[in-house]
N, C-alpha and C positions, 0 to 999 in steps of 0.2 A: 705336441703330438702330431703325428702324421695319420690322417684318417684314411683307411684303406678298405677296399672290398675285394672279393674274389669270386670268379666264375669258373666253374668246371662241372661237366656233366657226371663226373664220378664222385660219389659221396666220400669214399675212403681218401681220395686226394684232398678234398676240402678238410677232412678231419685231421690229416697229417699237417696240412698248412696251418690250421688253427693252433696245433701244438707247438709248431716251430715259431710262429708269430708271438706266442705267449712269452718267449724268452727275450723279447725286445721291448723295453719300456718306452721306446720312441714311437711305437706303432699302436694304433687303436683300430682293431678289427671291427668295423661297423656292420658288416653283413657278408653273407656267403650265399651264392645263388647257383642254381643248376641251369638256368637259361638266360640268354641275353635279354629277353623281354622283361624278366624280373629285375635284372640289373638296371635297365634303362628307366623303369618306373621308379626305382629307388633314387637314382641320380637326379631325377627331375624334382624331387622333394627334399633331398638332403645334401649337405656339403660333403664333398669327397676330394681327397688330394691325389689318390692313386688307385688304379684298378689293376688287379692281377688276373690275366686272361689266359685260359686254355685256347688253343687255336682250332684243333679239330673237334668240333662239337656238332650235334644234330642241328639242322636248320641253319641259322646264320653262324658262320664260323668266326673265330676270334679276330681275324684281319678285317672282315666286314664290320664286325661289332665295334672295333676300335674307331672306325670312321664315324659311326653314329654317336659314340661317346663324345668325341671331340666336337661334333656338331652341336651337342648340348652344352659343352663346357670345354673350351680349348686349353684351359689351364690344368686339366686333369692329366696326370702322368700315367701312361700305359706301360705295363710290364707284362710281357708274354712269358708264360710258363708252359713248356711243351715238351713232348717226347721226340719231336721231329726238328732236325736242324735245317731242313731245306727252305724254311720260310724266313730265315734270318734276314736276308737281304731285303725282302719285301717289307718285313717288320720295321726295319730301320728307315726305309724310305717313307714309312708312315709316321716317322719321328717317334718311335718307341723309346721309352726311357731305358729299357733293359730287355734282354732276351735270355731266359734261364732254361736250361735243359733239366728235365725231370730225371731222377727224383730230386726234389728240392732239398737242400741241406741248410743247416743253420749258418755255416760259414759263407755259403754263396748268397744267402739272403742278407747277411751283414753287409756285403759289398753294395747291394741294391739300396739298403737303408742309407748308407753313406751318400749315395747319389741323390736319393730323394731329399735328404736333409739339405744338401747344397742347393737343390732346385727350389725348395720351399723358402730357404733364406733369401735367394735371389729375387723371388717373387715378392716377398715381404718388404725387401729393401727398395724395390723399384718405385721411383717417383717420390720417395720420402726425403725430407731434408735431413742433413747431418748436423747435429749440434755438438760443438766442441767445448768441453769444459776444462781440458788440460791445457794450461797456458792461458792465452786470452780466450774469453768467452766469445764464440762466433756461431752464426747460423749460416750454413752453406746450402744453397739451392742449386742443384745440377753443377756442383763443383765450384760455384762462385759465392763468395761471402756477401751477405746482405750489407748494404751501406745504411748506417743509422744517422739521421740528422739529430735525433733526440736521444741522448745517452741514457736518460732515465727510463725511457721506454725499453731500451735494450736491457737495462738492469732489472726492471720488473720481470721481463721474460726470463732472465737468468735466475732470478730468485724462485720463480715457479718451477723451472727445470731443476733447481737445487732441491726443491721440496718433493721431487720425484712423483708427481701425480697426485699428491695429497691435496685436497681442497683447502684453500687458505682465504680468510676473509680480508677485506681491504685494510682493516686496522693493523693486522700483522704484517701485511706487505708494506704499508706506510711506515710502521715502526722500524722496519729493516732498511728501507730505501731513503726515508727522510727522518732519521732519528732525532734531528735537532728541531723539527717543526712541532708546533702545537697541533692539537687535534683538528681544528678548523682549517688551518693552512695545509696540513697534510692531506686532508680529504679533498680539498680543492685541487691540489697538485696530483693526487692519485687519479681522480676522474679525468683530468685533462690529459694525463700521461697514458692512461689505458685507452683513451680515444685514439691517440696517436699510434699506440701499439697495434690496436685492431686495424687501423687504416694501413699501416705498414705491412702487416701480415696478409691482409686482403689483397693489396697490390701485388704481393709476391705469390699469391695463390695458396697461402698457408693459413687461412683463417681457421681451418678445422683443427689446428694443433692447440688452440687455446679455447678452453671451455669455461663457462660461467653459469651460475645459477644460485638463487637465494643469497646473493651477496658474496658467494665464494668463487674463487678462481683456481684453475688447475691446468697443467700441461697434460695433453693426451699422449701418454707414453707410447701407445700403440701406433701413433702416426708419425713418430720420429725415430731416427737412429742417433744414439748419443754415446760418446765414449765412456761417460760415467756409468750409464746403464749397462753397457756391454761388459765393462770390467766387473761391476758388482754382480751381475748375473753369472759371469764366468767364475768368479771367486767362490760363489755359493755352490757351484756345481762341480768343482774340480777337486781332485786329490793331489794331482801334480799338473802344473800348468803346461799347456801346449804352446805352439808357436804364437797363436793369436793372443793368449793370455799374457805371455811373456812380453809381447810387443806393447800391449796396453800398460803393463806395469812399468816398463822402461819409459814410456811416454809420460806417465804420471811422475815418475822419479825425476825426469829431466825438466819438465815444464811446471809441475805443481798444479794444484786444483784452483782454477780461475786466478792464478797468481798474477797474470799480466793485467787483469782488470781491476785489482785492488778493492774488491768488495769486502767490507768489514764483516758482514754477516757470513761470509764464506770461510773465515779464518778457522773456526772450530772444526768444521768438516775437513778442511785442508790438512790440519794437524792429524786428525783421525785417519784419513786416507794415507798420509805419509807414513804413519806407523804401520798400517797394514801392508803397504807396499814394501817397506824395508824388511818387515818380518818375512814376507813370502819370498822375496828375492834372496834373503839370507838362508832360508831353509832349502830353497830349490836351486 
C-alpha cells in the first residue's frame, strides 16, 4: 500500500479526491488537511509515502510547503494538484513526482499511481541483497556473489530462504542439512556452522537478514530481494502474467529451483514449482 495525504483549502476538492482514491486498492488515504501546518504536524508523527498538494493556498503556498515536507523527510514524493499550469517548471525543479491539472480524474490519477509504485519499489530494493534460488543458490550484494568457504553455512541459509520466513528450530535444520548424522553430532555441526554463517553475513553487512530467538531461526523476508519470493508474490496476484512474471517463469523453467546446488530437501518444492510453471506457461 502507498500511504498518501492531501492538502487543499477547498473542502469540496478534498471530498472529490477521497472518492477517486477509493477506486485504487494500492492507495491508503491517511489524512486530508486544509492547511500546511496541519500536514506538517501529521508528517512528524506518521509515515507517509506521498503528499498531494494544492499550490495556491492562503499562507504558505504548495511550492514553499513542499520544501518544508522534504526537509522533514526527503523520501516523501510530492504530487502537485492545481488549476494553474504556470508553476510546472518550478515544481519539477523542486523534484516533484508529478504535476496534475484540476479537475483530477481517475484515469490521470492512475498514471500517478504507476509512478508512485515504481518509486516505492526502487526505495524498497535500495541496498538489499538479491537472493537467487533459480539455478544455483547464490546471495548477491551490490551485484557481486558472496564467496563461501563453508558450503554447509551456505546451505543452512538456503534452507532458511526455502522456508520463506517461517521460524525453524535447529533440529529441523539439522535433519535437512545433516540427515545422516545422529542428534549429538548434528547439534555440534549446527552450532559451528551457524557461527560461521553469522560471521560471513556480518562481514558482508548482512547480519540483519538472519533472525533467531528461543532456538528458532528465520530469514527476514522484508530485508532481501529473492526471485522465489518475487515469483510467488506475482503468481498470487495476477490473472494474466505481465513481462516481469513471464521473465521469472522462464527463468524457473530453464534453471530449476536450486537445481545447481543439489540440495535434497529442495526436491519436493522444485517439483511443485515446476508443475506450477508449466501450467501457467501452457495457459498463457
